[in-house]
Structures are given as C-alpha cells and as structure tokens.
TIDRENNU-684378 format. One record per residue (C-alpha): x, y, z; chain. Coordinates in Angstrom, 3 decimals. Layout:
<atoms>
{x:X&y:Y&z:Z&c:A} $
...
</atoms>
This chain:
<atoms>
{x:-34.162&y:-49.146&z:56.550&c:A} $
{x:-32.248&y:-50.518&z:53.487&c:A} $
{x:-29.718&y:-53.321&z:54.078&c:A} $
{x:-26.128&y:-52.232&z:54.640&c:A} $
{x:-23.620&y:-52.701&z:51.875&c:A} $
{x:-20.552&y:-54.739&z:52.756&c:A} $
{x:-17.474&y:-52.673&z:53.639&c:A} $
{x:-15.188&y:-54.650&z:51.384&c:A} $
{x:-15.213&y:-53.713&z:47.739&c:A} $
{x:-13.458&y:-56.863&z:46.609&c:A} $
{x:-13.507&y:-60.446&z:47.800&c:A} $
{x:-10.378&y:-62.577&z:48.157&c:A} $
{x:-10.201&y:-65.746&z:46.073&c:A} $
{x:-7.543&y:-68.454&z:46.303&c:A} $
{x:-6.352&y:-70.171&z:43.131&c:A} $
{x:-3.944&y:-73.105&z:43.055&c:A} $
{x:-1.600&y:-72.998&z:40.065&c:A} $
{x:0.656&y:-75.731&z:38.767&c:A} $
{x:4.237&y:-74.877&z:37.793&c:A} $
{x:3.352&y:-74.218&z:34.146&c:A} $
{x:0.502&y:-71.837&z:35.015&c:A} $
{x:2.618&y:-70.045&z:37.626&c:A} $
{x:5.466&y:-69.640&z:35.133&c:A} $
{x:3.098&y:-68.149&z:32.559&c:A} $
{x:1.643&y:-65.786&z:35.152&c:A} $
{x:5.101&y:-64.597&z:36.227&c:A} $
{x:6.149&y:-64.077&z:32.596&c:A} $
{x:3.037&y:-61.976&z:31.992&c:A} $
{x:3.766&y:-59.928&z:35.128&c:A} $
{x:7.259&y:-59.149&z:33.790&c:A} $
{x:6.092&y:-58.352&z:30.252&c:A} $
{x:3.045&y:-56.264&z:31.144&c:A} $
{x:4.011&y:-54.689&z:34.457&c:A} $
{x:0.563&y:-55.586&z:35.801&c:A} $
{x:-0.022&y:-57.289&z:39.123&c:A} $
{x:-0.919&y:-60.965&z:39.319&c:A} $
{x:-4.354&y:-60.014&z:40.577&c:A} $
{x:-4.979&y:-57.661&z:37.678&c:A} $
{x:-3.842&y:-60.245&z:35.129&c:A} $
{x:-6.169&y:-62.870&z:36.606&c:A} $
{x:-9.011&y:-60.345&z:36.668&c:A} $
{x:-8.433&y:-59.385&z:33.024&c:A} $
{x:-8.277&y:-63.044&z:32.016&c:A} $
{x:-11.560&y:-63.692&z:33.795&c:A} $
{x:-13.272&y:-60.791&z:32.030&c:A} $
{x:-11.830&y:-61.756&z:28.642&c:A} $
{x:-12.972&y:-65.364&z:28.999&c:A} $
{x:-16.375&y:-64.218&z:30.266&c:A} $
{x:-16.754&y:-61.876&z:27.313&c:A} $
{x:-15.828&y:-64.576&z:24.828&c:A} $
{x:-17.911&y:-67.369&z:26.337&c:A} $
{x:-20.983&y:-65.449&z:27.405&c:A} $
{x:-21.340&y:-63.104&z:24.446&c:A} $
{x:-19.665&y:-65.140&z:21.717&c:A} $
{x:-17.355&y:-62.154&z:21.166&c:A} $
{x:-14.383&y:-64.032&z:19.719&c:A} $
{x:-13.000&y:-64.346&z:16.253&c:A} $
{x:-12.386&y:-67.772&z:14.767&c:A} $
{x:-8.759&y:-68.839&z:14.900&c:A} $
{x:-7.757&y:-66.163&z:17.400&c:A} $
{x:-5.759&y:-68.680&z:19.442&c:A} $
{x:-3.331&y:-69.135&z:16.547&c:A} $
{x:-1.996&y:-65.603&z:17.103&c:A} $
{x:-0.947&y:-66.529&z:20.640&c:A} $
{x:0.583&y:-69.820&z:19.490&c:A} $
{x:2.664&y:-68.147&z:16.784&c:A} $
{x:3.745&y:-65.342&z:19.099&c:A} $
{x:4.920&y:-67.810&z:21.744&c:A} $
{x:6.502&y:-70.419&z:19.487&c:A} $
{x:10.134&y:-71.213&z:20.262&c:A} $
{x:12.842&y:-73.329&z:18.718&c:A} $
{x:13.336&y:-75.530&z:21.756&c:A} $
{x:14.971&y:-78.915&z:21.529&c:A} $
{x:11.894&y:-81.151&z:21.649&c:A} $
{x:11.036&y:-84.641&z:20.411&c:A} $
{x:10.219&y:-84.640&z:16.690&c:A} $
{x:6.905&y:-86.431&z:17.304&c:A} $
{x:5.788&y:-84.197&z:20.182&c:A} $
{x:2.694&y:-82.908&z:18.380&c:A} $
{x:1.547&y:-86.458&z:17.575&c:A} $
{x:2.325&y:-88.050&z:20.972&c:A} $
{x:1.823&y:-85.120&z:23.350&c:A} $
{x:-0.056&y:-87.171&z:25.961&c:A} $
{x:2.783&y:-89.675&z:26.137&c:A} $
{x:5.327&y:-86.911&z:26.669&c:A} $
{x:3.215&y:-84.927&z:29.133&c:A} $
{x:1.693&y:-87.732&z:31.191&c:A} $
{x:3.388&y:-91.010&z:30.244&c:A} $
{x:6.936&y:-90.201&z:31.254&c:A} $
{x:8.033&y:-89.627&z:27.671&c:A} $
{x:9.943&y:-86.418&z:28.393&c:A} $
{x:12.029&y:-88.084&z:31.091&c:A} $
{x:12.927&y:-90.923&z:28.743&c:A} $
{x:13.635&y:-88.606&z:25.826&c:A} $
{x:15.852&y:-86.252&z:27.841&c:A} $
{x:17.704&y:-89.190&z:29.402&c:A} $
{x:18.414&y:-90.582&z:25.935&c:A} $
{x:19.592&y:-87.149&z:24.733&c:A} $
{x:21.861&y:-86.793&z:27.749&c:A} $
{x:23.270&y:-90.272&z:27.198&c:A} $
{x:24.049&y:-89.500&z:23.533&c:A} $
{x:25.878&y:-86.327&z:24.546&c:A} $
{x:28.170&y:-88.239&z:26.932&c:A} $
{x:29.448&y:-90.746&z:24.369&c:A} $
{x:33.101&y:-90.294&z:23.591&c:A} $
{x:33.847&y:-89.172&z:20.099&c:A} $
{x:36.283&y:-91.101&z:17.982&c:A} $
{x:39.617&y:-89.398&z:17.498&c:A} $
{x:40.545&y:-88.408&z:13.999&c:A} $
{x:44.011&y:-87.905&z:12.612&c:A} $
</atoms>
C-alpha cells in the first residue's frame, strides 16, 4: 500500500518582520491588491529563480531604486554615512538638530 499524502496542501510558516519590512509589505498589498501570503510566495519564487538559475539581468535593481526614489528631507551625506544614520543614532541627532533650527525665532524686519 503506498504511503498516504498529507491532507494539507500548504504548510504554515511564520516570518518576523521589522517595521521597515512590514511597511513595504503593506504598501505592496495596497498597490497590487494581492494578499501578504501571495506577495511573500511570489518574492520567494522570484528570488529562487534568480539565485538558482541565474535568471536575472545585470543592474535590474536600479529600476526598483529609481521607481521608489523620493525627495524626502534627508541628511546630505546619507549615502556616504548610511551606517552611522541607520545604526549609530545619526538620524535622531540629525532630526533633533533640524527641529531645533525650526524653533529659533526669526528676527523682525521693518
């Protein structure tokens, strides 16, 4: 007698996302109309296709970067000192300095 196949077609997997990953996932849900599960599944298959078959074109990540670029108010040296801003408390210091500058009273004219 052949072994029985499991009744479940799919297996549940738990993934822990940080705030940035969760935000990206939610934005993709809104833009695509797909479920979180389907987006994660598609990402898995895309990454598997690229990594296991080498089916990727050079520079393809630049398309995503250009498409998602924004004109946010960020430190002018962010690209050079990204680790400092992300992990060294640089953003907190930069935003605090920006906030402080905005609160200074302006000199009256006239």
